[in-house]
VEXZA-286144 format. One line per 8 residues: number of its first residue (from 1); their letters; for each residue x, y, z of N, C-alpha, C. Coordinates in steps of 0.05 Angstrom, whole numbers. Each point is the difference from the previous one (the first is absolute). Example, Ala and Ser with C-alpha at 12.3 -4.5 7.8 and 13.67 -1.06 7.14 Angstrom:
<vozas>
1 = as = 264,-114,156,-18,24,0,18,24,0 ~ -7,21,-14,16,24,1,-15,22,14
</vozas>
This chain:
<vozas>
1 = mrivslnl = 1082,-866,-424,-5,29,-4,10,16,23 ~ 17,19,-6,11,17,22,-13,28,-2 ~ -12,8,23,-13,26,2,15,16,21 ~ 5,25,-7,15,18,18,-18,25,5 ~ 0,9,25,-13,26,7,22,18,11 ~ 0,25,-10,21,19,8,-10,29,-1 ~ 1,13,23,-4,29,1,27,13,-6 ~ 1,15,-22,24,11,-10,9,26,14
9 = ngirsaak = -20,14,13,6,26,11,13,18,-22 ~ -12,-1,-24,10,15,-22,15,-18,-20 ~ -12,-4,-24,11,-18,-19,27,10,-11 ~ 2,26,-2,25,11,-10,23,-3,20 ~ -7,4,26,19,-4,21,9,-29,1 ~ -20,-19,-1,7,-28,1,17,-9,-24 ~ -6,12,-23,17,-7,-24,29,8,4 ~ 4,23,13,27,8,5,14,-18,20
17 = kgvlewla = -16,-14,17,11,-18,20,2,-29,-10 ~ -6,-4,-26,5,-26,-12,-23,-19,-2 ~ -25,10,3,-22,-19,-1,-4,-14,-27 ~ 7,14,-21,-3,-12,-27,20,-22,-4 ~ 24,4,9,21,-21,-1,-8,-24,16 ~ -11,5,24,-10,-22,17,-22,-15,-14 ~ -19,15,-12,-22,-12,-14,9,-20,-21 ~ 21,7,-15,9,-17,-22,8,-28,10
25 = gsgadvvc = 10,-2,24,8,-26,11,-18,-11,21 ~ -23,12,4,-18,-8,22,-16,-25,-6 ~ -5,-6,-25,-17,-23,-7,-29,6,4 ~ -7,25,4,-28,7,5,-16,-2,-26 ~ -24,-11,2,-19,0,-22,-17,25,0 ~ -8,9,24,-16,25,3,11,15,24 ~ 4,26,-3,8,17,22,-21,22,3 ~ -11,1,24,-20,20,7,14,24,14
33 = lqelkaqv = -4,23,-11,15,24,10,-20,19,13 ~ 10,14,21,-15,21,12,18,25,5 ~ -14,22,2,13,26,5,21,7,-22 ~ -11,3,-24,17,7,-23,12,28,3 ~ -16,18,11,8,28,2,8,12,-27 ~ -15,-7,-21,8,9,-26,-24,-2,-19 ~ 1,15,-22,-19,-3,-22,14,-12,-24 ~ -15,-7,-20,11,-14,-23,23,16,-13
41 = tdleagml = -3,26,-1,21,17,-13,26,0,16 ~ -1,-9,25,24,0,16,17,-25,-3 ~ -12,-20,-13,13,-27,0,15,-6,-25 ~ 24,-10,3,16,-9,-22,-11,-27,-11 ~ 8,-7,-24,-10,-24,-13,4,-25,18 ~ 24,-2,13,6,-23,16,-17,-2,25 ~ -12,22,9,-18,-1,22,-28,-8,-9 ~ -8,10,-23,-27,-6,-11,-1,-29,-8
49 = nppgyhgy = 19,-10,-14,1,-27,-10,28,-12,3 ~ 7,-8,24,27,-12,4,4,-23,-19 ~ 25,-6,-8,5,-22,-18,-13,-26,9 ~ -17,-11,-18,-13,-25,7,-27,3,14 ~ -8,25,5,-24,6,15,-18,20,-14 ~ -26,-2,5,-19,20,-9,-9,16,25 ~ -2,26,-3,-7,17,23,-28,12,-3 ~ -15,0,23,-27,11,0,-1,17,26
57 = fhyaekkg = -12,24,-2,2,19,22,-27,15,3 ~ -5,7,26,-22,18,7,12,23,16 ~ 3,23,-13,14,22,11,-19,18,17 ~ 11,13,20,-15,20,15,-1,26,-16 ~ -21,15,4,-2,26,-14,21,20,11 ~ 5,-2,25,20,18,13,28,-9,-7 ~ 16,18,-9,27,-6,-9,17,-9,24 ~ 17,-21,-4,18,-9,20,-14,-14,24
65 = ysgvgiws = -23,-12,-6,-16,-11,22,-12,-27,-7 ~ 0,-18,19,-15,-25,-2,5,-14,-27 ~ -21,-14,-10,2,-14,-25,8,-29,4 ~ -12,-18,-17,6,-28,1,6,-10,-28 ~ 12,-24,-1,7,-11,-26,5,-30,2 ~ 2,-13,-23,6,-28,-2,19,-5,-23 ~ 22,-14,5,18,-10,-21,-7,-30,-3 ~ -5,-8,-24,-7,-28,-5,15,-11,-24
73 = rrqpdaii = 10,-25,3,13,-13,-23,-20,-5,-23 ~ -24,-8,8,-20,-6,-20,-20,23,-2 ~ -10,5,-24,-20,20,-4,-27,-11,12 ~ -13,15,16,-26,-10,11,-22,1,-20 ~ -21,-14,6,-24,0,-16,-17,26,3 ~ 3,11,24,-15,25,6,14,15,22 ~ -4,27,-1,12,18,20,-22,18,11 ~ -1,2,26,-21,17,13,15,21,17
81 = eglgipdi = -5,25,-6,12,22,15,-21,13,18 ~ 6,1,25,-18,14,19,-24,-16,9 ~ -13,11,20,-24,-13,12,-26,13,-9 ~ 2,21,-17,-24,13,-9,-10,21,21 ~ 17,8,18,-6,20,21,19,23,-4 ~ -10,23,-10,18,22,-9,20,9,21 ~ -8,3,25,18,10,21,23,-20,4 ~ -6,-25,-2,21,-21,4,17,-3,-25
89 = dgegryie = -14,-1,-23,14,-4,-25,19,23,-7 ~ -7,24,9,17,23,-4,27,-2,13 ~ 2,-18,20,25,-5,14,15,-24,-11 ~ -10,-13,-20,14,-23,-13,6,-22,19 ~ -20,-14,10,4,-20,21,-8,-29,-7 ~ -9,-5,-25,-9,-27,-6,4,-6,-29 ~ 13,-23,-6,1,-10,-27,-1,-31,1 ~ -15,-11,-19,-4,-29,-1,6,-10,-28
97 = vrfgnlsi = 14,-22,-2,4,-14,-25,-11,-28,2 ~ -11,-9,-23,-13,-26,0,13,-19,-21 ~ 5,-24,9,11,-21,-16,-20,-24,2 ~ -16,-5,-20,-20,-21,3,-17,5,24 ~ -1,-20,18,-16,2,24,15,11,24 ~ 24,11,-4,16,11,21,2,30,-2 ~ -6,14,22,4,29,2,23,6,19 ~ 17,18,-8,22,10,17,-4,30,3
105 = vsvylpsg = 0,9,25,-6,28,6,24,13,14 ~ 5,25,-6,18,16,15,-16,22,13 ~ 2,2,27,-16,20,14,18,15,20 ~ -7,25,4,16,17,19,-20,14,18 ~ -3,-10,24,-18,14,19,12,26,10 ~ -16,20,5,11,25,11,14,-4,27 ~ 19,16,5,12,2,27,-14,22,15 ~ -6,-6,25,-13,21,17,19,14,19
113 = ssgperqv = 26,-5,-4,20,9,19,6,30,-2 ~ -8,13,-22,7,28,-2,-20,19,14 ~ -22,-11,9,-19,17,14,-28,-11,0 ~ -19,12,16,-27,-10,2,-15,0,-27 ~ 5,19,-17,-14,1,-26,7,-24,-17 ~ 25,-8,0,7,-24,-16,-9,-26,13 ~ -3,0,27,-11,-24,13,-29,-3,-8 ~ -14,22,-2,-28,-1,-9,-2,-11,-29
121 = akfafmdh = 19,9,-17,1,-10,-28,6,-30,0 ~ 17,-8,18,7,-29,2,-24,-16,7 ~ -15,9,21,-24,-15,8,-21,0,-23 ~ -2,22,-15,-19,1,-22,8,-20,-21 ~ 26,-2,-6,9,-20,-20,-7,-28,10 ~ 5,-6,25,-6,-26,11,-29,-6,-2 ~ -17,19,5,-29,-4,-2,-9,-7,-29 ~ 13,13,-19,-6,-6,-28,13,-26,-10
129 = frphleql = 23,-6,11,15,-23,-11,-11,-27,9 ~ -10,-1,24,-10,-26,10,-23,-11,-18 ~ -20,16,-8,-20,-11,-19,12,-10,-26 ~ 21,14,-10,13,-9,-24,14,-27,4 ~ 12,-3,23,13,-26,7,-22,-22,3 ~ -23,7,10,-22,-19,2,-8,-9,-28 ~ -2,19,-18,-7,-7,-28,21,-17,-13 ~ 25,6,5,22,-16,-12,-1,-29,9
137 = iasgrevi = -3,-4,26,1,-27,10,-25,-16,-7 ~ -22,15,-6,-25,-13,-8,-1,-5,-30 ~ 19,10,-15,-1,-1,-29,6,-27,-12 ~ 12,-18,16,8,-26,-10,28,0,-13 ~ 12,24,-2,27,2,-11,20,-6,23 ~ 24,-8,-8,22,-1,18,13,28,0 ~ 6,11,24,9,27,2,24,2,19 ~ 20,15,-7,22,7,18,1,30,1
145 = vcgdwnia = -4,11,24,1,29,4,26,7,15 ~ 18,13,-15,26,7,11,0,30,7 ~ 15,7,20,3,29,4,10,8,28 ~ 2,26,2,6,13,25,-27,7,13 ~ -7,-15,21,-25,3,13,1,21,23 ~ 24,8,7,4,19,21,-14,-8,26 ~ -1,-26,5,-12,-11,25,17,-24,8 ~ 9,0,25,12,-24,11,-23,-15,15
153 = htamdikn = -5,-25,-7,-23,-14,10,1,-7,30 ~ 21,-13,8,2,-8,28,27,8,12 ~ 3,-6,26,25,7,13,24,-14,-12 ~ -4,-22,-14,21,-15,-13,11,16,-24 ~ -16,19,-9,7,14,-25,13,27,4 ~ 8,6,25,12,26,6,19,-4,23 ~ 22,15,0,20,-3,20,-9,10,28 ~ -13,23,0,-8,12,25,-30,3,1
161 = akgnqkns = -14,-22,5,-29,0,0,-11,19,22 ~ 10,-2,24,-10,15,22,2,30,-5 ~ 22,9,-11,4,28,-4,-14,12,-24 ~ -12,-17,-17,-13,10,-24,-30,-3,-1 ~ -12,-7,22,-29,-6,0,-17,25,-6 ~ 11,24,2,-15,24,-6,10,13,-25 ~ 17,-14,-15,11,11,-25,-13,-12,-24 ~ -3,17,-21,-12,-9,-25,17,-24,-10
169 = gflpeera = -14,-20,-10,12,-24,-9,-2,-23,20 ~ -5,7,25,-4,-21,20,-23,7,19 ~ -19,17,-10,-23,7,15,-19,-25,2 ~ -14,-2,22,-18,-23,3,-20,-3,-23 ~ -11,23,-9,-19,-1,-22,12,-10,-26 ~ 25,7,-5,14,-9,-24,6,-30,2 ~ 9,-8,23,7,-29,3,-25,-17,-2 ~ -23,10,12,-25,-15,-2,-9,-2,-29
177 = wigglfeq = 3,21,-15,-8,1,-28,15,-21,-17 ~ 26,0,2,16,-19,-16,-5,-28,10 ~ -3,-3,27,-6,-27,10,-27,-10,-10 ~ -19,18,-4,-26,-8,-10,1,-11,-29 ~ 20,10,-15,3,-10,-27,7,-30,0 ~ 16,-8,20,8,-28,3,-22,-17,14 ~ -10,10,22,-17,-15,17,-29,-1,-10 ~ -9,22,-13,-28,2,-8,-4,-5,-30
185 = lgwvdvyr = 18,11,-16,-3,-2,-29,14,-24,-12 ~ 20,-11,14,13,-24,-10,25,4,-15 ~ 10,25,-1,26,5,-13,22,-13,17 ~ 22,-6,-13,23,-14,14,24,19,-1 ~ 12,4,23,26,14,2,21,-20,-7 ~ 11,1,-24,17,-21,-10,25,-4,16 ~ 13,22,7,25,-3,16,-6,-13,27 ~ -21,9,13,-6,-10,27,-10,-29,-2
193 = rlyphaeg = -13,-8,-22,-8,-28,-3,25,-18,-1 ~ 20,9,-14,25,-16,-3,16,0,25 ~ 1,23,14,17,3,24,-17,11,23 ~ -16,-16,12,-19,10,20,13,10,25 ~ 25,-7,6,12,9,25,24,18,-5 ~ 6,7,-25,24,16,-6,-4,29,9 ~ 21,10,14,1,28,7,26,11,-9 ~ 0,26,-6,26,13,-7,7,-2,-29
201 = egytwwsn = 4,-25,-10,9,-3,-27,-22,7,-21 ~ -25,3,9,-21,7,-18,-4,30,-3 ~ 14,17,15,-4,29,-3,7,9,-28 ~ -16,19,-10,5,10,-27,4,30,-1 ~ -2,14,23,4,29,0,15,8,26 ~ 18,19,-3,16,11,22,1,30,-3 ~ -5,14,22,2,29,0,29,8,-7 ~ 2,23,-14,26,11,-6,12,15,24
209 = rgqawakn = -15,2,22,9,13,24,17,-19,17 ~ 19,12,14,15,-16,19,15,-23,-14 ~ 1,-22,14,14,-24,-10,-20,-23,-5 ~ -24,7,-11,-21,-19,-3,8,-24,-17 ~ 13,6,-23,9,-22,-18,22,-17,14 ~ 19,13,11,23,-14,13,-9,-17,23 ~ -20,9,15,-10,-14,23,-25,-17,-6 ~ -8,-1,-25,-23,-15,-9,-25,8,16
217 = vgwridyq = -4,26,4,-24,11,12,-20,5,-23 ~ -13,-22,-8,-16,1,-24,-30,-5,4 ~ -14,2,-23,-28,-5,-1,-5,-19,-24 ~ -18,-19,3,-10,-16,-23,-26,13,-9 ~ 3,17,-21,-24,14,-10,-4,-5,-30 ~ 18,-15,-12,-4,-8,-28,-9,-30,0 ~ -21,-5,-14,-13,-26,0,-6,-10,-28 ~ -1,-26,-3,-14,-12,-22,-23,-16,12
225 = iatpgiaa = -24,9,-4,-23,-14,10,-14,-13,-24 ~ -11,-24,3,-9,-15,-23,-25,-16,7 ~ -15,-7,-21,-22,-18,3,11,-28,8 ~ -16,-16,14,11,-24,11,12,-19,-20 ~ -11,-3,-24,11,-19,-19,28,6,-8 ~ 6,25,-8,27,8,-9,18,2,24 ~ -11,8,23,17,2,25,11,-28,7 ~ -15,-21,-4,8,-27,7,24,-9,-17
233 = taksasvy = 5,13,-23,22,-8,-17,26,14,7 ~ -1,19,19,24,15,7,20,-19,14 ~ 24,-1,-11,21,-18,10,19,13,20 ~ 7,25,-5,19,14,17,-3,30,-3 ~ 9,15,20,-1,29,0,25,10,13 ~ 9,23,-9,24,12,12,-1,30,-4 ~ 16,14,16,4,29,-2,29,5,-8 ~ 4,13,-23,26,4,-11,14,24,14
241 = kderfsdh = 22,-5,13,13,21,16,29,4,-8 ~ 10,-13,-21,28,2,-7,7,28,-11 ~ -20,12,-12,3,27,-10,-24,16,9 ~ 3,27,1,-22,17,8,-7,19,-23 ~ -24,-2,-10,-10,17,-21,-18,22,10 ~ -11,-4,24,-17,20,13,-1,-6,29 ~ -19,13,15,-3,-6,28,-16,-26,4 ~ -11,-11,-22,-12,-26,0,18,-21,-13
249 = aplivdyd = -5,-25,5,15,-22,-13,-19,-17,-16 ~ 9,-12,-22,-17,-17,-16,-10,-24,15 ~ -26,-6,-2,-12,-24,11,-3,-19,-24 ~ 13,-23,1,1,-19,-22,-15,-26,9 ~ -19,-8,-17,-14,-25,5,0,-17,-25 ~ 7,-26,3,0,-19,-21,-25,-18,2 ~ -15,-1,-22,-25,-16,-1,4,-23,-19 ~ -10,-23,6,0,-23,-18,-24,3,-19
257 = yalk = 3,19,-18,-22,7,-17,12,12,-26 ~ -11,-7,-22,10,9,-26,-19,21,-12 ~ 10,23,-8,-17,20,-13,-10,-12,-26 ~ -26,4,-5,-12,-10,-24,-8,22,-19
</vozas>
C-alpha cells in the first residue's frame, strides 16, 4: 500500500504544473491533499475524480483558502468530514476515510506565520486536535494521519534551527506538542522511524524566497504519523523532488499492508 501526503498550495495551480500526470504513474493507493484553495465548483472532473481514483474533499468556507482532500483507488467504507468544531471545520482542515479497520486522515494545521492572530488559531487547533488523536489511538483502529503539520519537530527537521527558534513552526511550544504525540500518546513518526538519523533529504517544504529550494534550505513539516501496528509495516519512505507541483513535495510511504 502506497500512501502519499501532499500540500498542493492550490489544486488548480498544481494541476497546471502536472500533478495529475504524475499521479497517473505514481502507484499511489491513497493521496492525502492539503491546501486545495478551491471549492467544488472550481474543480474540473479530472481534479475531482482523476482517472482510476475517487475523490473526497472538505472545503473551506472562504474562497481560495485551505481545504483538504483524499484521492483513493478504492472506495472507502465511510467518510468523515471535519472534527465537529465549527470554527475549525469552516476552514476545511480534516477529512478521514475508512477501509475496514484502517483509517486514513488528511489534516492541515494552521500556519501561524502571518501574524499573532493566526498563531492563536494554530494553538487553538492544537488544543482541540490532541484529544481527537487520543481518541483515535484508543479506538483500536489502525490509523495513518497524513498532512501538513506546519511544525518541524527537532533540529534534524529544519536547515536553520538556531535562527528559527522564535518563528512559527519551530516554537518550543509547537515542538513540545508534536513531540508529546509520539512520546506520550504513542503515535509513530513513520519517516523518522525508518530513517532516525537522516537530515536534509527528508525536508518537504522550501520557502519561495531567495534560493531556498536550490540550496535545500528546507523544513520537514509534512508527516505521516501512525498507530504502532500499521507503522511497523512501513518499508520505505521518500520525498519526491523530480518535479515541483507546489512549495511542498510529496511524502511517499510504502506499507506492507493490503487495503481490505
